[in-house]
N, C-alpha and C positions, 0 to 999 in steps of 0.2 A: 546831033548835042551825043551820043551815046556813046563816038567815037574822040570827041574832045574832054568828056568828063573821064574817060578808063585813062586818057593819056597824063590829063593834070592829076589825077592819084597815083599816077604811076611815079612821076617826075617828081612829087610829093615824099611819096614812100624813098626814090632815091635820097633825094634829102635828108630825110631821117637816119638812112644807111650810114649817111656820109658824115652824119655826127655821132654813131655808134649807138643810136639809139633805137635798136631791132626790134623791139613790142610796136614802139609806133609804126615802124616799116612794114613791119607782118601784117600792121591793121591795114593799112594804105594800100599795101597791093592785095590783100584779100577782099578790099568795097571794088576796087579797082577789075578785080575777076568776076567781081557779082552783077554788074554792070553789062544789063542785056546788049544781046550782038556788039561785043566787045570786038575788035579786029584779029585776026585768027596772030598775026605778029606780035601785036600787044599782049596777047593771052599769052603766048610763048615767053616773051620779053618779062611780064611781073610775075609768071611761074619759077623762072630761072633767078629772077632776083628773092625772090622768097624764099627759092630753095638757098639763096645766099644768105639769106638772115638767118634761118635756120641754123645752118651750119656754125655761123656766130654764138648761137644761142644753146649750140651742144646738143638739139633735136635731130639727130641725124636721120629716124624713122621718116619724119615729117618733108625731110630735104630730099633724102630717096623717093615720097610719093612725087613730089611738085618736080622734081628734076627726069621722073618719067615719065609724067604727065605729059611735060612739055618736048621729050621726044618720041614720043606717041604723035603730038603735031608735028615734029620738025627734028625726023631721025637722023639729018648730019648735023645736028648743032652739036657743034663742040663744046660749047660753056659747058651746057647742060649736062652732057658727057661726064665733063670732069667732075663738076657739083656733084652728081649722082657717084662719081667713083670715091670722091671724098665722105659722101656719106657713107657707102657701104665700108671705107676704112675705118668709119668712127663707129660701126656696128658690131665691127671685127668680121665683116662677109668678105675674109680676104679673098676667096676665090670670083665672087663675082666683082668686088673691086681690081682686080686682077686682068680679069676679061676684059672690063672696061677701058683698061688703061692700055690694054695692047691693039685695042681699038682705036682709041685717041693715037697715040704713035703712028699708026696707019696712016690715019688722015693728015697731022700734023705734024710730023719728024721731027721739027727743029723746035717744038716748044717745049722752054727750059722746066718751066712747072710741071709738064707729064714728065718728062723725064726727070726730076725730080723725085717724085710721087715714084716712078717706077723702080727705082734706086732706093725709096724705101720698104716698096710693098712686096718686092722678087724675095729678100731674105725671108719676110712672113710667109711667104706663098711656098716658098721651099720648106720652111719648119711646117706648112699645114699639110703636107707633102708624109714629111716623115713623120707627122702624127698620126697622117691616117695610116700607114701604114704597122704604124704603133699601135692604134687604135685596133687593126686588123688581128692584130697576134693578141690583144687582149680579148676580144669579142671570142675569139676560136677556143683559148682557154678558158675562158667564162663557159661556155657551152660545154666542153668539156664535162668541169666537175658538177653542172646543174644538171646537163639532160643524159648523162650515157649514163646507163645501166651497169655500175662498175661498184660490188662489193667492198672494196678498196676505199671507196669515196663518201664519207660520213657523212649525218644529216646535217650538220653546223656545216660544213666544207658545203653541199649544196646551196644551203641559204646562204652565204656568204657570198658564194659566185653569185647566183638570184639578186642578191642583194646590189654587187658589182654591176649587174647588167643593167638594174635597172639606173644605174647612175652613167654608164655610158649611153643608155638611152636617150638623156638631157641634151647629147651633144650630137647636129646632126650626121658627121660622121662616122659616129658609134650608131646611132640609128639605122642610119641605112644601108650600114654592115649587118645588124642583128636583121633586117625586114629580107637581103637578101641571103643569109645564112638558113631561112628558113623560122624564125626566132619566134614569129606569128605564132606559129603552131604551136612549137615548145611549152612559148607561155603557156599560150590555153591550154595545153595539155595539166600544166601545174596547176591553173588558176581553178581543177575543178576538183584538186586535192585536197577534200573538204576535213580529212583527219590530219591536216596538217596547216592550221589557220595561217601560220606563220609563211609558209612555204607560198601559200596561197596569196596571201597579203603582197608577198612581194612580189610574185609576176604580175598580179593587176597594177601594180604601180607603173611596174615595168611597162603595161600596155597603155597605163597613163600617158608616159613619158613618153612612147612612140606615136601617140595621136596630137600630141601637143602640136600646134603650130602646122600642122600638116595633112593639109586634104589627100595627099596621095596615099600616106602610109593609115592615116584613119580609114580611108576607102578599102584599105587592105584587112586592119582588121574587122571591120563591118561586113566582108566578105568571107574572112577564114572563122571568125568564132561566132557572129551574129548579135543580131540585136537580140534576140530571143533568149541567146544565154545569157548575155552581159544584166539583160534586167530580170531575169532568175536571181544572176549574183547579188543583186544589189537586195531583194528579197532573203537574205543570209538571216540565221538566227545571231550570227557573230558582228558582233557592232563593228568592230576592227574592218571585217569585210564589205560590211554596206558604205563604209567610209570612203574607202579604196575607190570600190566601184563607182559609187557618187562623181569621186575625182575626175574618173575614166571617162564617164560620161558628159561629164561638164566639158571638159577638152574635147571630147567629139563635137559635140553640141559648137564647140566655138568654131573647130577647123571646118566642119560642115556647111557653117553661115555666116561666119567670120562678124560673127558680134560684137565682139570685143572691138572690133577696129571701128565698129559702127557706134558704141560707146565713147571712143576715146576722139571720133569727131565731134560728138554731142557734149564731150565735155570740154572740147577745144570752143566750140561754137557758143557757150553758156559764158567763157571765160570773154569770148569777142562779146557780147552782151552785154557783159558790167562794164565795159567800157563805152557803150555806146554807140557800137560800131553796127553798122547792116550787115546782117547774112540771109542767107539763103537758106530755105528750110531743109533740114535731112531726113532722106527716107531712107528706111530700112529698105531693101528688096535681095531677093533670094532668087537663086534658076531654080527651074524646077523638080530639079533633082534633091536637091537641099529639102524644099519643101514639101516632097513625096515624104523624108527621110524621117524630116522635124513632126508631120502627120500621124506617121507611123509609131516610132516612138511615144509620141505625146500621148497619144492614144494607150498603147502598152501600158505606161506610168500609169493613166488613170485607172486605167479598170484595175489595177492593182488595187489602188488606195482601200477599197472594201473586200480584198481577197483575205480569207482565213491564212491562206499559204505564205503571207509577207509580215516576216518581224515585226516587231514593234519599231526599233532603230530603223529598219529598211522603208517604215511607213513615212517617219519622218525624215529622212535622206532626200525620199520623194517631193516631199511637200517644201523640203529646201531649194532642189532642180528647180521647181515650179515658179516658188519664191523670187528666183534668179531671172527666170527667161521668160515667163509666161505670159505677161504684159507688154502692151506696146511701147510702153516707156523705158522697156527694158530690150526691145528689138521684136523680138517673135511675134508676140502680137496675137496668142492663140487664145487670149482668153474667152471672148465669145463661144468658140468651138469647145470649150472647156465646157462651158453651161449646156452648151447644146446636149454633150456626152454623157450628162447627170454627172459631170464632174460636183456641183455646188451640192449634191445631196450626197455625196459620199466626203465632203468636210462636214458638214452638217452632223453626219452620223460620229464621224471621228468626234467631232466638239461634243457630243453628248455621250460621249464613253466613258465609263469608268472602271477601272482595274478592281474592283468590288464587286460588279456586274456579269453575271455570265454577259459574253457577248461572241460575236462573229469572229473579231478580231481584235490581238491585245495594241494596248496603247502605253507609252512612255508620259512619264510627268509632265513633259515637255509637248507633247504632240497636241493638244488643246493651245496651246498658244502659238505653236506653227499653222493649224489650223484656223483660228484668229486671225492672224499676220494676211495668211493667202487671202482669205475671203476679203480681208480689207484693201487688198493690194487688187484684187479682180475687180472688189465695188469702185473703186479708185478709178479703175481702167476704162469703166463705162462711160461712152461718150454721149452728154444728155439723157434726158428726163427721159427719153425711149428705152435705153438700152438699161438706165438704171430700175424703170418699173421692171423691166423683164427679171434682175436680180431679186425684187421682190416677190414679184409673184409665185418664183419656184421657192421662194424663202416661206413664203406665205402657204403655199397648197403643202410643201413638207410639214409644217408645224400643225398645220389644219390635219392632217393625217395622223400623224405620232399623236395629237392631242385625243384622237376620235378612237384611239384602240383599246381605250378603258381598260390598259394593263399599266400597272405599276413600275414596274421597271422602263417602259418606253415611256413614261410621261416621266422620271427623274433624267434619262436620258433628253427627253426634251427641254428638260427647265435647265439643263447643261450646256446645250448647245446654245441656249439664250443668254447665258451667262457668255460663253465664248462670243456669239457676236458681241452685246454689249462693250466687249472688248477689244474688239474689229471693227465692224463698219456701224458703229453707235448707234445713228439712222433706223438701219433697218433691226437691229436691236431694241429698240424704243417701238417701231412699230409694231413688233410681235407681242409685246408689251401689251400694246394696247388691244390684242385683239380680245374677241368678247369670251369672260371667263380665265383668261392668263392668270389674272392675279388673283382672285379668286382659288384656283389650284394653286399659286406660292404662298399666298396667307393659309391656307388648309394643309399644306405641308411642314409649312414652321410650325405647326400647333398640335401635329402629330407626335407620338410617341417614337417614331421611326427615326433613331441617329442620322441616318443617310440620308433619310429625307428634310430632317430639320437642318443638316449643312447644306445641302444643294440648296434648299430655298433661300435660305442665308445668305450664300454664295451669289446667286441671282441680284436679292435686295442690294447688296451691297454693290455689286457693280449697275445695277439701275441707278446708284446716286452721283454715278458720275459726273452729272449737268445739273446743276441747281436749278438752272430754270425750264428743263424738262421732267424732272419728278416731284416735283411739291406733292400733287397728288399722290403718288404710290407712295412717298415719306408719311402723308397723315396718317392711311392706313400702318405702314411697317413699322410706325417708330412703337407704337405698343408690345408689336410682336417681337422685337427686339429688345427692347426691354424686359420682358418676358423671359425670352433666351439666353441673356446676359446674365440671368439669375440660375441658370442650368447647371445638374452637379457635373455633366461630362466639357471638358477642357477644351474635346474640339469645337464643338459646339459653341460654349462657351465665346470662345477668342474670335468667332465668328462673327457673333452679333456683337465684338466689342470691336470688332471693325469697322462695322456699319455704323456705330454712335459714332467710332471716332472722325469717320468721313462726314458725319452730318458735322460735326463740332467743328470741321475744318473748313466750311464753307466762309467765314468771315475771312478766311486769310489773312494776311500778317499786319490786320487792322484791327489794332488795339482798342478801337469805338465798338465795336460788335462786341455782343456777347451773345452766343448762340445757346448756351447751356447756362445751367443754376453757376452761382459763385465757388466754384473748386471744386466744380462736377469732371472739367477736364482733367485736373489735377489727378482724380480719382481713376478716371481711364490709364493717363497713362502710366499711374504706379501698376494698375494692372499689368497692362503691356511690358511693362520693367520686369514683374513677376514672371511672364512665360519665360521672357528673355533671359534672365539669369536662372533660368530651371534647371537644377542637377542634371534630370533627366536627359536634357539636350533635344527635345522631341523635335526634329525637322519643321514637322507640320504646324506644331507651336511657335516654333521661332518664326517660319515663313509668317505667318498671320500678324503676329505679334508686331515685326519688323514695318508690316505695310500699316499695322496701327498708326506707329510713329511715325509712319511715313506722312501722313495726312496732319499729326497732330504737333509735330515740331516746326509748324509756320509759327505757334504760338512761344512768344519766347521763355515765358515761363517755364514750358515743357522742355526747353532747350536747357534751361540751368538747373532742372530736374535731372534727367540725362546725366548730364556733365560731372554730380557729384557722385555717379553711380559708377564707379570705374570698372566692375563687373559686366554692367551692360554697354560701355563703352567695348569692351574687349569682346564681348558676344556678338556686336552687332560689325566688329572688324573679322571675327570668324567666320560669319553667315554672308558677307560682302567678297568671300573666298570662293563659294558654292559655284563652281564652275558647271555645273548640272541643271539646277533652277536659275534658271534667269529671272525667273519675275521676283522671286525671293529677293538675287542679287539690285537689279533696279530699285527696289522699296530699299534696299540698306544703302545704295546710291542716293536715293533721294534723302533721306534722314542725313547723311552727310553733307549734301548740299543748302538744306535749311539750317543744319547746325551751325555751318559756313555762312552762312547768308549769302552764297553765291548766286543765288538765283536771278532774276534780271528785276530790278525796282525802278521804276520810272520815276525821276526826281520831279517833282510839282513846283515853280516858284515859290514864295513867297506871296508875291501878287497874286497870283491864281487862287491860293488858299483863299488869302480876305476877298478874292471877287466871289468866289464858291461861296464862301459863309454870309455873304450879305445878301448872296440870290438863295440862302437858304437850302444849298445843297449839303449832301453829306461830303466831308474830306475826310477821307482816311490817316489815319494817324499809327505815328511810330512808336514800337513798344519801348520803353525806357531801356528796356534788357536788350536791347538790339541794337544800341551803340555801339562806339567804335570798339571802347576798351571791354567791351564784354564780349564781342564777336574774338574779339584777337585774342584774349585769353582762352576761349573756348578751343577757337583753332589748334592754337600753341598743345594745348591738354590734349588733343586728337590724335597729333601729330608725334609726341611724346608714346600714345599707345598704339601705334604702329598701323595707323591710317594710310600712309603712304606704301607701304607693301601693301597692302590692301587694293589700292588703287591698281598697283601697278599688275595686280594679278587682274584686276577687272579689264586694263586695257586692251586686252586680247580679245573682248568680245567684239564683234561685226556689227553691233546695233548702233548706229548712228549716234543715234538720242541718247545712248547710256554713255558712248563715246562723249558727246558733247557736256553731260554732266563731267564726268571725269576729272576732264578740262578744266571747266569751272572752279571743281577744287580744287586741283592743283593752281590757278591764278591766287585763289586766295592763301593756299600754303605761301608759295613764292613772295606774296607782297609783303611777307614779313621779314625781312630780311633773315632773324636767327634762325630760319625756319629753311633756309637754302641748302643747308649741308647736310640735314636729313632727308632733304629731296634727292639731293644724289647720292648717297648714303644706301639708300634705299631702292636705287635703280631707275627713279622720277626722269632723269635727263633723257635713256633710252627707249624711256613709254611715251613720255611728248614728243619724240622724235615721231613714235608709231602714231601717234593721236594725231599730230599733223597733217600727214599722209593721208588718212581715209576721215575726215570730218563734214561736219556741217560748216559752213563759212564762221559761224559763232565759235566753233568749236575749235576751226585751224587756229583765229585771232588766238582764242586763250590759252592755244598749247603754246603759241611763237613766243606769245608776250611770255610766258612763264620762263622759257629759254632764254627771252631776253634778260627779262632781272635774275636771274644765275650768272648768266653770262655778264651780266654788269660788278657784282662782287665780289663773284670766285675766280680765283686763275683758272682759265681755261685747260691748260693741262691735266689737272686734277677734277674738273669739274666735267669737262669731255673730249678723256683722253682716246687715242687713235683715231681710229675713221668717224667718231661718232663729232669730231672738230667739226669735219666736212660735209657731215650731216644739217649741222643746224644754221652753215650761212642762209638758205634757202625760205629757213620759218624766219629767221630775222629780216632780210629784206621783204619778205610778205607783210611788215609791217612797217615799211615805207611807202605803200602805198594810200594813195592822197585823202581818202575816202578815214586811214586810222585816226586815230585819235594823235593832237600831242605830245602825249603822257608815251603813247606807244611808238611813236617814229622819235621819239628822243632817246627810250630805252634800249632801241632798236640799234641808234647808231651807237651808243656806248657799248651795247652788248659787240657790234663788230668793229670797234674801235679797239676792245682788247682782243680780238682774235685775230684780227688783224698785224698787233704785236707781234703773237708767236712764230709763222714763220712766212716764206716765202709763197708757200704750195697753197696756205690758207689765204694769202691775199691773192694770190692767181685766181682760186676759186669763186672768191666775193666779186672781184670780175667778168668770171667766166657767168657767173650765173646775173649777169646785169647789173650789179650791184653800185658800179661806178658813176651811170647817170642818177639814180633814184640818190644815192650821195650828192651829191653834185649839187642834184634841185634842192637839198635843202640848204647848203651853204647861203641860200639869198631868201629863205627863211625870214620872217620880221621878227619872231620869237628869238630870241638871244642868246638860250641856253639851246636850242634846238641850233642855228646856227653855229656855236659855237662845235657843240657835239659832231658837227658832219663836218667842219674844216677838222680837228682832231682826227676824225675817222681818215680823213682825203691823206692828211700827213702821215698818217701809217700804211694808208694804200702808197702812197711815193715812194715808199724803199723797191717797188713792185717794177720789172722793168716794163711789163706792160699797159702798168700806167704810165710810166712817163711817156712811152711812145702816143699815148693819150693827150699829153699835153705838149709834144713835138707836133700833132697834125696843125691845119689850117683852123685855128680857135683861140678864144680871147680866155683860156683858162689861166695861163701867164700871168696876164696882165690882171686876172681876178685876185690871184693872190697877191700878187705884190702889193694892188690895192689893199688888202684885205689887214695887210703888214702895219694901213694905220689905221686899222678898228678901232672903237671908244672901250672895245671889251678886250683887257689887254689876253688872257686867255687866248680868244678867236685869233688876235695880231701875233700871239705868240705862233701857234700850231700853224698858222698861214707860213711865218719865219721858218720854222724848220720845214714844211714841205718845200718850200724853196730852195731852201740851201741842200735838202736833197737833192732835189732837182739842175740844180745848177751846173754840175758837170755834165751838161750836156750842150753840147754848140748851138742847139736849135733852141734852147730852153732859154743861154743868154741874151741871144739875137733878140727872141719876143722883148726880155726885158726891156735890151736899150729901143726896144721900139716904141714902149711907154711914153707917154709925153715927160711927165714928171719923174723920170726913174731914177735920178742923181738925187733930187731930194726926199724921193722915199727910203733911198738906200741909208742916206745919210742920217734921217731921222732913226733908222735902225743901229747905226752905228755909232753913235753918239747917245745913245738911249740908256736910262739909266738903272734899267734893269739888263743885271748882267747878261743872262741867259739869251734875250733879246739882243743887247750888243753883240753875243756871241754870235749868233745869228748872221746879224748883218754884214758883220767881217767876213763868215766863213763864206758867206753868198759872193763877196766881193773876192776875196781868195778865189775860187773855181771861175769867176769870171775870166779874172785876170791868168789863171794856168788854161784856160780853156784855147785862149784865140789873142793873137797878137794885135790884131785891130780891135778887139775888144779892150784890152789892158789900156791901147792908147786914149781911147776914148774915158775910160777912168783916172788919166793920168793929167787929162783936160781940165778936170775937176776940182771941185773941193777933198775928193775922197783921197787923193793921194795927200795933203794933210792932215787929213784921221788917221789915215795909217802908218806916218810918218810918229804922230804924238803918241798913234796907239803901242807902237813897237816899243816905246821908253819905259814902259807901264813899268814898276818894279813890285806890285803889290801881287802874293803868292793867288789870292781867289781871280786874279786877270791875267795869268799865265797860261790860258789856253788861247786870250784874246790876243797875247801877246805874240803867240806861236803864230798863229793866221797871218796877222798883219806882217809879221818877219816874212811868214812863206809869200806874200804878196808883193810886198818888195823888192827880196829876191829873184823870183820869176821876171820884177819888171827890168830890172837890173841888166838878167840875163838876155830881155828883149834890146838891150840898150836904148831903153824909154826915159831909164835916170841913170845917173850916176852913182857908184857904190859912196858910200860915206863912212 
């Protein structure tokens, strides 16, 4: 049964491959490979065929992997070897491609395809050897300048040479030469020059490049430099040294564990699951040496978290490494061990730290946020209630000890740690709040005269109000305290209480019918927020909290309109959004922009459901009158004019997926207004959108792609997407052609691709290489007239590409489809189909396909005598090409009424029909040359 299933799936994949449906073919072969007990010969065949698909998709690394696996099972398989050779050539691994080609020639000397490949690769191999010789010379020259103790060599020359070594280390040839010349020793020596941080940083970066994608070189670095020394460097007081060392450690982890390859497989599997294809679970595995290395490294880094010797930026970078690699979802799966060696306690210490309090270690303004994110990831990584209970027990024991110390500083730190937990694993934070006496401590701190105690307590109360359903009891006691602190003379205390009140006011969301505060009270809160935001002192702490308050209040359209009349406040928001160091504040600013532009998700409830809800006496949310389209459009336009685009471009550099999605949502709100698209391009938005598409959530990717499509529809591609960017936006636009996307997204993507395809042949080739041809063709059969028209127009432009012509020449009904489309009721669709056929009709194979259609004469006649001159010109142009391309086809044209039409059209005198007359005369001239008709 398994054998027949595998063979059936393989044959299905072969059929897809023949029709250039490479995604579907890959899916079929993958399903076949997942069949249990698949015979070895079938497995080899599927791997080879999937490698062929990968080559067509230009996914060369996957092609190499599949071909290599096939060769493991069948070492003498020439097809597998040939495809691996092609894959190596695609990723520019010329030496490996040359070696495979040499073996192939020995195995099959008469194979012309291999001979051609060898002719192509040999010059590249010679160039590689020359480059290596050249690289060797460069490395020696740079070593002399960077590492020799020569008084004539200035410090600047040393730095330039070290930077050049860093660049040379990116290429395999350069990296190998550096290692052979004892470069690791010299770079290690330079990395310890603490009196010159620029040289130190450059040396560490060079080591990082050496470690990238090479386990052999990484093991040399670990042997010659040592893991303890590298970990010491990440604790440096210089932030740029911490960042460079963090990059080095990440490359070391990747090379030792191959975790990035695992992540790529997970990503590929997720894509297959979206297509509802069966996949086998992928398990991350490490060899014994890698496991020992990870245990050693992560143990050292964990113990460094509470160390006073580690700098504040160093501590942040250590947490970032853990965020990236610690959990099972990221491959390494070290969360449980991290908790066993007191890692959670260390994080809670960081979470409670304050720069104003005496502490064992120093922190940055972002340290607590890193701790919150890492604790959240660890908690999410706990599988089942048992593991989560362990996390909760660790947390409970920590706070029990902290509150039991009866030390004010310890209490402040404990409350700050609770606030951080509420910003991370909220469930655990809520549990700690529920411990006996904790709420009492918070309220008594809030009522004290100590400013720090007041601020700490208010921050905790504000964070506890994140979940309306879970905080009702707390708020009952907290509201009077917040009201009292709102009257404080200290602006820093007052603004925190203000945010707490703003948060409560936001519980109604966008529902206009719910009133959470007295009439006008939310306006007063907003005015206070705006007052702090426009404060001439530009106090960052006040800005941060005021922005957060507005993030809650701006769900109310009255507040949105209040902000829009305050130009100074808008400018301050734009400025706040550009703070790269304070991620919490920038996220709050993004949220304000999302609310102002109504970019958030909003469920459209049908009128029938609303009526039914009213009838059953259920609450029905109401939209605010000021959230109607005209108001939203005016707000969006004002924000764009006040510089929001440049702020979004700055913000797009963030690594936070949630933030990137929100930014993409704002961009789509801007791009929806045609008059603002020029401002987006002018402010660098197109480049930012390309970046946002590459790394984002599914929703964010769609929003970024749709924004690019809207720009591509109405703007000149040469202006909107200059140079390489024009090729970069092809993939986002094709992403919108997925059947699960909306009709509008499909339509605008097709329109954008039509414009791009009109630019140059290289762009058309890029569209085809990204599998756009099949997707565009699919929408030519769409029921919706405008989508069908857009797809046909796009196909017309693609037809100018030789690669597209070859697809029409294959064994399929594509030419027949175009000919039938020429008679479509929708005139623009018919015109586009006729245009595509006119372009393709200089091909003999295409012309043969035309005459194979039953009613081809009638269809061409309807074009040739069409009252629309453009259609008539296309029809006569097709006939002219058919006559010119082959005498037998010309003879068939003479047999029917088309000859009479040609004669009639050749006698036209009207100037507007000049081109039609010339085509007819050219066709008649060719028929005369064939001696099928006599000259007149």
